N, C-alpha and C positions, 0 to 999 in steps of 0.2 A: 504494500500500500504506500507508505511513506518511508523512505530509506533512513530518515533521521528523526530524532525526537522533535516534535513540533506541536504548536498549539494554533488552531485556526478559529478565528472569531465567528465567522459566518455559521458553521455548524452548531456552535453553542447558542448563538442567537436564535437560529431556527428551532433547535431543541427546546429552548425556553418558550418560544412563541407557540410551539405545538403543545407544550404542557399547559400554557395559559388557555389555549383554545379548547383542549379536552376538558380541563377543569371548569371552564365557563359553560360549555355546552351541557356536559353531563351534570354539573353542579346545579345548573338552572333546571334541568329535568328533574333531579331529586327534589329540589325546592317546590316545583310546581306540583309534582305528584303528592308530596307531603301536604301542601295546601289543600289539594282536592280531598285528600283523606280527612284532614281536619274539618273541612266544610261538610263532608258527608257525615261526620260525627255530631253535627249540630252546632259547631262553633260558627260565629259570624266572622267576617273577613278580618276585623281588627284582632279578635282573639286568635285566629289561625296564624296571622303574622306574628303576634306576640309569642305564641308557642314556638314557631319556627325560629325566631330570633332570640331565644332564651339563653343561648350559649351553654346549653347543657350537653356535655359530651356523650351522654349515655342514652340518648334518644335514638330511635331507628334512623331518623333523617340525618342526625349529626354523624352517626357511625357510617352511613352510606356516603355522606359528603367527604368524610376522611378517607374512605376507601377510594372514592373517585380521585381525590387529591393524590393519594399514594400512586395509583396507576398512571395518572397524568405525569407525575414526576418521574416514575419508572420509565415510561416510554420516551419522555423528553430527554432524559439522561442517556438512555440506550441509543437513541437516534443521534444525539450529538457526539457520543463516543464512536459510533459506527461511521459517521460521515466526517469526523474531525481527524486531527493528527494522532500521533501515537501516545499522547498524554491523555488517555481515556478518562481517568478520574477527574482531571482538571477540566476537560471538556464538559463532563457531566455536572461538576460543581458549578461552573459558570452558567450552564443552562438552568440549574436550580435557582441561582441568584437572580437571573433574569426573570424566571417564572415568578419568583417571590415579589419582584418589583411591582407587578400588577396588583397583587393583593395589598401591598403596603400603600400604594397610591390610592387605591379604592377605600381602604379602611382608615387612613389617616387624613383624609380630606376634610375640609371644614363643614361639609354638609352630611358627612357620614355619622351614623349613630356611634356613640362611644363603644369601642371594642375592648373587652377585658384583656389585660396584658397576657394572661395565661393562654387565652385563645390565639393571640398573635404568635406567641412562642410555639405553641403546638403546630400551628399552620406552617410556620417557617421550618420547624424541625422535620415535620412529615415530608414537606416538599423537598428540602435539601437532602435528607437521608434517602428518600426514594430515588431522587435523581442520581445520587452516588451509587445506589444499589444497581440502577439501570446501567450506569457506566461500568461498574464492576462486572456485571453480568455479561456485557459485551466483551470486556477485556478477557474474561475467562473462556469465552467461546473462540477467541482467536489464537 
């Protein structure tokens, strides 16, 4: 593939964008399905959104969201390592950092609802670690 150790920015950028796209698409799907379930249980729209935004890690929708986030990072890290230079873990780590930038921009904006620090930390940890696992997985395959 590459005869020397190298890092390539474009594959990490693309891997990060892929992770953002996967997490946005399937995260929105999980949120919408959860809202429909809450509405079918008799909650009104405000109550359904309040339950969805409770930042409780042990609800089915939160666990599914974390699973989506894990697979988004895994694939983004794998893809960046596969298409990048020989520094597979660095490629994947940078893809994870890029993917986290979307979450940080969205959650730290002035119009965003206050996000608990532990939720931010878990999100960053899951996305970075799964990106690294994806890069490691690719590196082990080669």
